[in-house]
C-alpha positions in Angstrom: 54.5 -24.9 11.6 54.9 -21.8 9.3 54.2 -23.9 6.2 50.9 -25.1 7.5 49.4 -21.6 8.0 48.4 -21.1 4.3 46.8 -24.6 4.3 44.8 -23.8 7.4 43.7 -20.5 5.8 42.7 -22.2 2.6 40.7 -24.8 4.5 39.0 -22.1 6.5 38.1 -20.2 3.2 36.7 -23.4 1.7 34.6 -24.2 4.7 33.3 -20.5 4.9 32.5 -20.6 1.2 30.5 -23.8 1.7 28.5 -22.3 4.5 27.8 -19.2 2.4 26.7 -21.3 -0.6 24.4 -23.4 1.7 22.8 -20.2 3.0 22.3 -18.8 -0.5 20.6 -22.0 -1.6 18.5 -22.5 1.5 14.8 -22.5 1.4 12.5 -23.8 4.0 14.4 -26.3 6.2 13.5 -29.9 6.3 11.7 -31.0 9.4 12.3 -34.2 11.4 8.6 -34.9 12.1 5.4 -35.3 10.1 4.3 -31.8 11.0 4.9 -28.9 13.4 2.5 -27.9 16.2 2.7 -24.5 17.8 4.1 -24.6 21.3 0.9 -23.3 22.9 -1.2 -26.1 21.2 -1.2 -29.5 22.7 -4.0 -31.5 21.1 -4.6 -31.3 17.3 -7.3 -32.8 15.1 -8.4 -32.4 11.6 -9.3 -28.8 12.2 -5.6 -27.9 12.7 -5.0 -28.9 9.0 -8.0 -27.0 7.7 -8.1 -23.4 6.6 -11.4 -21.7 6.0 -10.1 -18.2 5.2 -11.0 -18.6 1.5 -14.7 -19.2 2.1 -15.2 -15.4 1.7 -14.5 -15.9 -2.0 -17.4 -18.4 -2.4 -19.8 -16.0 -0.6 -18.5 -12.9 -2.3 -21.3 -10.9 -3.9 -19.3 -8.0 -5.3 -15.8 -7.9 -6.7 -13.2 -5.8 -4.6 -12.8 -2.2 -5.7 -9.0 -2.5 -5.3 -6.4 -5.1 -6.0 -6.8 -7.7 -3.2 -4.7 -10.7 -2.0 -6.0 -13.4 0.2 -3.1 -15.4 1.6 -2.8 -18.8 3.1 0.8 -18.7 4.5 2.0 -20.1 7.8 1.0 -16.7 9.4 -2.7 -17.3 8.6 -2.5 -21.1 8.5 0.0 -22.4 11.1 -0.2 -26.0 9.9 1.8 -25.0 6.8 4.9 -24.4 9.0 7.6 -26.9 7.8 5.6 -28.0 4.7 7.3 -25.7 2.2 4.1 -24.6 0.5 1.7 -21.7 0.7 -1.1 -20.2 -1.4 -2.7 -16.9 -2.4 -5.8 -15.8 -4.4 -5.3 -12.5 -6.2 -8.2 -10.4 -7.4 -7.6 -7.7 -9.9 -10.4 -5.1 -10.7 -10.4 -3.6 -14.1 -7.2 -1.6 -14.9 -5.5 -2.6 -11.5 -1.9 -3.5 -10.8 0.0 -5.7 -8.5 3.1 -3.4 -8.3 6.7 -4.6 -8.8 7.8 -6.8 -5.9 9.8 -9.9 -5.0 9.4 -13.0 -3.0 12.8 -13.6 -1.4 12.1 -17.2 -0.2 10.2 -18.8 -3.1 9.3 -18.9 -6.7 5.6 -18.1 -7.6 3.5 -20.3 -9.9 0.5 -18.2 -11.0 -2.6 -19.8 -12.5 -5.0 -17.3 -14.2 -8.6 -18.5 -13.4 -10.6 -15.7 -15.1 -9.9 -12.6 -17.2 -6.5 -11.5 -18.7 -3.2 -10.3 -17.3 0.0 -8.7 -18.5 2.8 -10.1 -16.4 6.6 -9.8 -16.4 9.8 -10.2 -14.4 13.3 -8.9 -14.6 16.3 -11.2 -14.3 19.7 -10.4 -12.8 21.0 -9.2 -16.1 18.2 -6.6 -16.2 16.4 -8.5 -19.0 12.6 -8.1 -19.0 10.4 -11.1 -19.7 6.7 -10.3 -20.4 3.7 -12.3 -21.4 0.0 -11.8 -22.0 -2.0 -14.4 -20.1 -5.6 -15.6 -20.8 -7.8 -17.7 -18.5 -6.3 -21.2 -18.1 -2.7 -20.0 -18.5 0.1 -20.5 -16.0 3.2 -18.4 -15.5 6.3 -18.9 -13.2 8.0 -16.0 -11.5 11.5 -17.3 -10.5 12.5 -17.0 -6.9 13.7 -13.6 -5.7 13.3 -11.8 -9.0 11.3 -8.5 -9.4 7.9 -9.1 -11.1 4.5 -7.7 -11.5 0.9 -8.4 -12.8 -1.3 -5.9 -14.5 -5.0 -6.2 -15.6 -5.0 -4.0 -18.6 -8.6 -4.7 -19.4 -10.6 -1.4 -18.6 -13.9 -3.3 -18.2 -13.4 -6.7 -16.8 -11.8 -8.0 -13.6 -9.3 -10.9 -13.3 -8.7 -13.5 -10.7 -5.6 -15.7 -10.2 -4.3 -18.3 -7.8 -0.6 -18.4 -6.8 1.3 -21.2 -5.1 4.7 -20.8 -3.5 7.5 -23.2 -2.5 7.7 -21.8 1.0 5.4 -21.6 3.9 6.4 -18.0 4.2 7.6 -16.7 0.9 7.7 -13.1 2.0 6.9 -10.1 -0.1 9.1 -7.0 -0.8 7.1 -4.3 -2.5 9.5 -2.0 -4.4 7.4 1.1 -4.2 6.8 0.7 -0.5 10.3 -0.4 0.3 11.9 2.5 -1.5 9.4 5.3 -0.8 7.6 4.4 2.4 10.4 3.4 4.8 12.1 6.7 5.6 15.1 6.3 3.3 16.7 9.8 3.1 15.2 11.9 0.3 18.7 12.9 -0.9 19.8 9.3 -1.2 16.8 8.4 -3.2 17.1 11.5 -5.4 20.7 10.7 -6.2 19.8 7.0 -6.8 17.1 7.9 -9.3 19.0 10.9 -10.8 16.2 13.3 -9.9 15.5 16.0 -7.4 14.3 15.9 -3.8 10.9 17.4 -4.6 10.1 14.6 -7.0 11.0 12.0 -4.3 8.8 13.8 -1.8 5.9 13.8 -4.3 6.4 10.0 -4.7 6.5 9.5 -1.0 3.3 11.6 -0.5 1.5 9.5 -3.1 2.3 6.3 -1.1 1.5 7.8 2.3 
């Protein structure tokens, strides 16, 4: 019996590792039906599979004054649940920025419709990849990596469309996550090798 203990432990470790790897590689789970209907909705027709939230873009007479995102994720469009896809339209006024952020559950494929953008992402070795995009260009931001987009043109806006390989890609904004979630000032000051007053000034700017 004693000689079997290491074997059982090894088997347990192998099985645990397999589960961890599966979780790490997981994205949206496969569904066992054509589509998913919310529990409180019995009868669905074509309207359930239609999203009209982007019509505001067609009727828009003025460009937004600030960076704006119009999303079509499963939150806004429940028919996307289980379909492993979502969408966003990003509007960048002149000299505006989509700050560094990540999407933990999906890669982002960005198509620049109009204007120009400076884009970049940082990989897990802290290598920065940047590119200048012109209208008609596409750029892929790998899943889970920190990335940004910046409209450096001081006179002209830009507009882009992003697609995601998840119905709910999620967004983690680095500035907000770090400086607008009540992380202790001392912890942040030590992390960024600065002083508490600098951290407080950053927090005040994001308030």
